[in-house]
N, C-alpha and C positions, 0 to 999 in steps of 0.2 A: 603549333605549340607542342613541344615535346613533353609528354607526361613521365613523371618519375616512377620507377618501379618501387615496389614495396620495400625491397631491401635498401634501396637508395634513400627513400624517405625516412626509414628507421634510423639511418646514420644521421640524417639531418636533425631528427627529433632528439637524438641522444648526444649531439655534439657539445651541448653545453655542460654535460656531466661526464665527459670522457676523462678516465683516470688511467694512470700508468698501469700496465699490465702487472699483475702480482708475480712475485717469484714463484718458482715451481713448488717449493716446500710449503709456502703459504697457501697456494692453490689446492695442494692435496689436503692440507689441514682443514680448509673451509669445506672441501668436498666431504671429508670424514665427519665433520660436525653435521652437515646437511643430511647425510646418509643415516645418522643416528636418530633424527627427528622423525616424528610421525608425518607421513606424507611430505617428507623433506622440509618440515617447518623448523626443525632444530630448536633454537632458543626462543622461537616465536610461538611454540605450542601453548605456553602458559598464557601468552597475551591473547591468543585466539579463543582459549577457554573463557577468559574473563570477558572479553568482548561478546561472546555467545551469550553469556548469563545476562549481561546488561541489555542486550537487544531483546532477549526473551522477556525481561521485565517490561521493556518498552512496549512490546506487542500485546501485553495483557489488557491495559486500559483501552487500546485501539480495538481489540476484539470484543470487549465488553460494549463499547459504543456501537460496533456494527451489529451486535445482537439485538439491539433495541427496535430497529425497523422490523425484524422478524416477529418480535413479541407484540408490536402494536398493529401489525398488518391485520386487517379485519375489524379492528376497534376504532378506526379512524375513517374520515370521509376522503376518499380520492388519494391521489398522490401528491397533492399540494403540501400536506403536512409532513409527508416523507421528505419533500424538497427542503422544508424549513428545518427539519432535524439535521439534514445533511451538512448544515454549517458547522457541525462539531468537528468536521475534518479540516476546517479551514486554518486553524492555528499552525498546522503542518505546512500549509501553503504560504503562510505569512511570517514564519519564524526568521526569515531573512532580515526582518525589520529590527530584531534584537540580537541577532547572531554576533555582530561585532562587539556588543557589550559583554556577551559570554566569553569571547575570545580575548577581550583586553583586561577586564577587571577580574582579579583573583587574589587569594591569600597565598603568598609564596610558601609559607610553611606547610599548608595543607596540599598544594599543588594546583596547577593551572585548571585541570579538568575536575578534580575532586572538590574544589571550592564551590562549584555549581552542582555536580552530580550528587553529592551527599545531601545537602539541604533539599534538593528538588525531590529526590526519592523519598526522603522522610516526609515531605509534604504530601506526595501522592499516597503514601501509606496512611497518613492522618486523614486525608479526604475520604479514602476508602473505608475507614473505620467510622466516620462521622455520618456519611450520607445514606447508608443502605435503607433505612426506614422512609427516608424522604423519597428515594427513587421508587421503592416499592408502592408507595401511595400514588406517585405520578404515573406509574404504568397501569393504574386502575386495577390493582390486584384485589381490592375490597369492593368491587362493583362500581368504583368511582369512574369519572370520565378522564381519559388520558390527558395529561398535562404536558403538551409538547414544550412549552416555555421552560418549565422546571427541568425536564430531561435534557434539553438542548443546552441550557445554562450550565448545569453541573458537568456534563460530559464535555462540553466545550472547555471548561476549565481543566479538567483532567487531560484533555488532549493538549492543551497549552503547556502543561507541566511536562508531559511526555515529549512534546516537540522541542522544549528547551533542553531536556535531558538528551535528546538526539543530537543537538548541536555539540554538547560537550562530548559525547560518545564518538561522534564522527571525527572530531578534532583530536580525540585521544588515540583513535585507531591509526591515524597517520604517523604518530610518533611512538606508539606502543610497538608496532610492527616494523620490521626492517624493509627497506625499499623493494627488495626483491620478492618480499611476501606481502606487500601492501594490498595486492589484489584480493588476498583473503579477507579484507575488510568488508568487500561486497558479499562474500559468502557468509560471513558472520551476520551481516545485516539481513540477508535474505533468510537463511535458515533460522537465525534467532528470532526475527519478527514473525516468521511463519509459525514457529512453535508457540510463541507467546499469543499470537492471534488465535491460533487454534484453542489454546487453553481459555482464552477469554471469550471465544465465539462458539465454536462447534462443541467443545467440551462442556461448556456451561449449559447450552441449549439442550444437549443430550441428558445432563443431570437434572435439568429443570423439567424434563418431559416426563410425565407419569407413564405413558406407553413404553417408553424406552427403558425406563427404570424397571417396570414390571417384568421385562424379559429376564431380569437378573435377580429378582428377589422372589421369595416363596409366596408372598401375599400380593393380592391386587390392591392398588390405591390409586386415588384420584389426584395425588400430588406427587411431585418430583422428589428425587433424593436430596437435592440441594436447592434452596431458594436464592434469589438474588441477594437478600440480606446476608445469609451465611456466606455466600461466595465472595461478596466484597469484603467482609470482615477477614476471611481467611487470606486474601491477597493483601489486604492492609498489613496483616502481621508479617507476611512473607517479605514485603517491601521493607519494613522496619528492620527485620532481622538481617536480610541480605545487605542492606546499606551499611549496617554496623560492621559487618565482617569486611566489606570492601574498604570502609574507612580505616579499620585497624590494620589489616593484613596486606593491602595492595598499595605499593609505592609507585609513584610516577618517576619516569625518566627525567633527568634535568634537561630543560630545553635551553639551549645556549644562545639561540638566535635573539636579536634585539627586538624588543616590543615596539611597534611603530605607533602605539597609542590608538585610542578608540576613534577619534575624528579622522585620523589618517586611514584607519581601516574602512570607515564609511566611504572616505574618498576613493580608496582602492576598489571597493565594491562597485561603486558607480562606474569607475573606469572599466572594470571587468565587464560590467553590463554593456559597455559600448564597443567592446571587442567583436570584430566581425564573426569570428568563429563562434562565439558564445551566442550571439543573435541568431545565426543560422542554425546552431544547435537547438536553441530554445523553440524557434519557429517550426522546425521539422518535428520535434517532439509533441508540440501542441497539436498539430494537425493529425498525427496518427492516433494520439490519445482521444481526440474528439471523435474519430472514426469508431473507436470501440467503446466509447462512453455508454451508449444505449444498452449494449449487452451486458456490460459490467454492472450498471446501476439497476436494470429493470428485469433481467431474465428470472432471477430467483423469485422476486415479488410477483411476477406475472404467472409462474407456475403455481405459487400459493393461491393466487386469485382464481386460477383454473380449477382448484380443488385438491391439488397435491398436498398430502399431510406434511405438516411441519417435522414431525418425527421421522418420516421416511427421508425427507430432504436432509435432515441432520445425520441420519445413519449413513446415507450414502456419501455424504461429504466427508464424514469421519473415516470411512473406509479408504478414501483417497488421500488423506492427510499424510501418511507415511511417504507416499510418492512425492508430494509436494516438498517434504523435508529433504528427501534424498536427491531430488533432481538438481538442486543448486550445487551440491557436492560433486555430482557426476559432471555436470556442465562445466564447472570451474576447473576441473581436473583436465578436461580435454579441450579447453578453449585457448586459442591464441590470444594471450593477454595483450600482445602488441596491437592487435586489430580487432577488438571486441565488437565493433560496430557492424562487421560483416555477420556475426551471429545475430545481432539485433535485427538486421534486414532480413535474414533468413527466416526469422520467426513471424513475419507480417502476414505472408500468404497462408500458412497453416492456421494462424490465429483467425484469420478471416474466414477460412473454410469452416473452422469449428464454430465461429459465430453464426454462420449461415445455417449449419446444422442444428444449432441451438434454436434458431428462429423456427425451424421446421418442427422441432420438438414442442415448442411452445404452441404453435399452430395446431398440432395433432391433439395436444392436451385440451385446448379450447373446443376443438371440433368433435371429439369422441368422448371426452370426459372419462376416459378409461385409462387406468395405470397398471397394465399387466406386466409380466416379466420382460417381454420384448421392449417395453417402454423404458423400464429401469435399465436393462443392459445397454440400450442405445444411449441413454443419459449418461451412464458410467463412462462408456467408451468416448463419447463427445467430450466429457469433462477432462478425461485423461489427456486427450489431444489438446484441448484448449489450455490446460494448465501447463503442459509442456512447453507450448509456444510462449505463453506469458512469462514463465520462468526463464526461458532463454533470453527474452527481451530485457527483463528486469535485471538479471546478473550481468548481462552485457553493458547496460547503461550504468550500473553501479561501479563495475570494474573500470569503465572508461572515466567516469567522474573521478575516481580515486587516482587514476594514472595521470591525468592533467592538472590535478589540484595543486596550487602553490602552498608548499609546506609552511611558508612564513605566515600565512593567514589560513591554515588548514581547515579549522572549524567553519570560518566564514565561507571560504571558496566551496567546500563540499556542500555546505548548507545552501549556498547560492544556486548551485547546479541542481541539487535535490528539490529546492523550492520551485524552480521553474518547471521541474517534472511533476511535482505534486499539484501546482496550479493547473498544469495541463490536463491533469486528471480530474480534479475535484470540481472545477468550474463547468466543464462539459457535462458531468454526471448530475450536478444540481439542475442544470438547464433541461437535461433529459427527463428528470423527474418532474420538473415544472411543466414541461410541454406536453407530456404524453396525455394528460386529460384534455388539454386544449385541441390537440390533433384528433382525439377520438370523437366520433360522431355516434350519439346514442339517442334513441327515440323511445318514448313511453307508449306501450301498447296494452290494450285490454282485450281479452278474448270475449266475443259476443256469444249469444246463445247458440248460434249455428257453428261456433268453433273457429270463426274467422276473426283474425286479429284486427282490432280497430285502433287507430292512431288517436291518442289523447293529446290534448293541447297542453301538456305539462313538460317542463324542461327536466332533462336527466343529467344536466351538466353539473357534476360534483354534488348532486342532490337526489339520490335514489329514493330517500325516505318520502318525499313529496309524491313521487310517482306511486309508491306503494300505498300511501294513504288515499290516493285516488282510485284505488283498485287495479292499478296497472303494474307493469313490469318493464324495467329498462332493457332494451335489446340494442347490443352493440352492432352497429352497421359497418363502421370503419374504425379499426383499432389503431390508435396513434403509435403503439409499439412497433408494429410492422412497417409503417411509414419511415420511422426513425431508423430501423434497421437497414432498409434499403438505401437511404441517404448515407448512413455510416459506411456501407459496403462500397458505395460509389467514391467516397472520400478516400477510403483505404486503397482502392485501385489507382486513384489519381496519385496518391502518395508513392505507391510503388513504382509507377511509371516515370514521374517527373521529379519527385523529391529525394527518393532513395539515392540516385547518383550524387546529388549534393551532400547528402548526409554521409555517404561512404568517403568522400574525399576529405572530410574534416579530420579523420584519424591519421591522414598522411601529412598533415601540416606539422612543422617544427614545433616541439614542446614549448619553446619560448613564445610562440605566437598566441598561446593560451594565457600567458602571464603579463602582468603590467610591468613594463620597463620604463626606463627614463624617456625613451622615445614615444612609447604609447601614451605616457602620462602627459605629455605636452600636446598631444593631438586634440 
């Protein structure tokens, strides 16, 4: 069988959109307009700025939700409750269920995307203004027991609103930007969500930390600069103000394509899910996400368990945030947007290596309980390495999703692909949090008069208090985290050897093979 070269495949992919070559004067005029724009964006510069702001707002509630596991670590029993709270990320994985509704129903006078964007962001602002005291009590701020159900319920609702906003913004990005600059939608998504996530996660944890705040104020205090109550109220006001400005000053481009209707969109969505390319794409993504799920879900929590200060972790992570914001811009600029999956594949082995080094870091933390300068230096370098690989893969997949999406159902198609990716990440991470306690082998020992440890007949499985009440101490003999890391590494190697070639070939398929046509609809 003769394999097509990349340039031959590119011609096939673009054959459905071939247009007559522009006249020389028109071409020079287009080049002049592009050169006047920042980074060649031209008239799309304003659209990129608007998308960046919307994605930043989207990232804030997601970051706040991610700060909760850090705040409750040490106040709860085992990782089972962490697994229960992890359901707050599931609305992003299930948004495909209501994406066609967002795509089809709208008020024409307001705009197809603003019809959803404006009320959703007002609702997010209202919730943030309403729930601060409820969340503070559920976190056990006044000596009460942590209430996982309340925390999970409210943040799940916030994530649902942010996920629905994401559907509208993803769909708007495809029509807001010209086709030649549509790849910038992935950059806006990555950079915007990263900044928003930083503001909701690391920045809040830093402001909430007494030790971190004491470094910048003249007096010592046992409370942080900003509480959860004040921070939620602040962002509630920001959401209301920003949404009002978008409502008044930002206009949508008229979409001239015909609306297929909601039921037809659901039908098309099911037909897309049956496409061979989509199924192979989703399968490859799920396997590689499962490989990296243990390191993503557990590494930070295990370091906290080993004794690393939350304040130190926040400080180090904050130092790396500028890099995580700039990386997508650099990677997008130097990426071949026609074949972005090559970059995705290139990031797998570096990410695996960084994950194994992180495993060694966690092992040293438990073994020596010492966090000197060399530990922090190694931690920073490993995190830079890991973040670079993750950003490469994320930008590549977002760029590819935008390039193959059908503009007729842009919001639904982008949401479908992003949903498959989100499911591939959230489900394995929940399983990792649930399984780590069950794979960990711990025994309750008590020291005798002679100093010899004696085994007590008390279970340590998610119940260290019983062992302590019997005068003993739980000793971990096999840590489930390391078992899961080994399994994850083997899965990643399998993917690189056997699934990467399948994954690479997907980008060489004709663009029309990703879309539902009359032929595929009849299959």
